[in-house]
C-alpha positions, 0 to 999 in steps of 0.5 A: 677134125678138131671142130668135130671133136669139140662138137662131140664133147659139147654134145656129150656135156649137154646130154649129161646135163639134161639127164642130170636135170631130169634125175633131179626133177621131182617125180622123175627119179622114182622114190616112193616113201614106203615107210608111210602107209595110209589107210584106205580112207586116207587114200580115198581122201588123197586122190581126186579119182578112185574107180575100177575099170578096164584099160581099153587103150594106152597111147604115147603122149609127148609133154612139151614142158618135159622134153629137149628138142624132139625127144621127151626126157621121159616117156609118157602115156595116156590110159583110157579106161571103161569105168565099171565102178566109181568111189570118187571123182568120175562122172562118165563111163570112160576116163583118161589118166596120165602116167609116165612109162614104167621105169625109173620115172614111177610110171605104172605098168598098165596093160590093155584089157586088164581091169584095175582099181585106179587111184589118180591124183594131181601131183608134182610130176603131173602138175602141168599134165592135161589129166590126173595121174597114176603112178607106182606110188599109188595103191592102183592095182589089178582088180584081180589082186584088189578084192580086199581094197574094194571091200575096204573102199565100199566099207569106208563109203558106207560108214561115211554115208551113215555118219553123214545121215546121222548128223 
């Protein structure tokens, strides 16, 4: 009986330590700095991929560098998009991006069948991930809500093209 109690206490302490470590890991506890805003041009520069596309499929991904035993510390997903417009960094008609599941880990709440404007980049959370990542801290948004952002992206690229041509 005492031995079981000791194991239970040990398991509780170990579980608490794992969750405390996960909460202190950069990017797991979501905290977007909303006091800093970036222009559309700056957002374009800050992200490796910027595109519009329809979310075809979301599937789970286990990250061995971020799990304890058989259970991942956070749930993660891969989202496969059919690309409809490219502003930066995409060369094919499909692209996959990484995201943590929605919740405290900053994962973006992606829904299959919805068109998005996607801003994906490499950051601390995704540094070991096989793909670029998207989070709630990025300007990623459903395309239906992003008409202004799309116009701004087009304007920024047109302005940069003219400036490059004039040089």
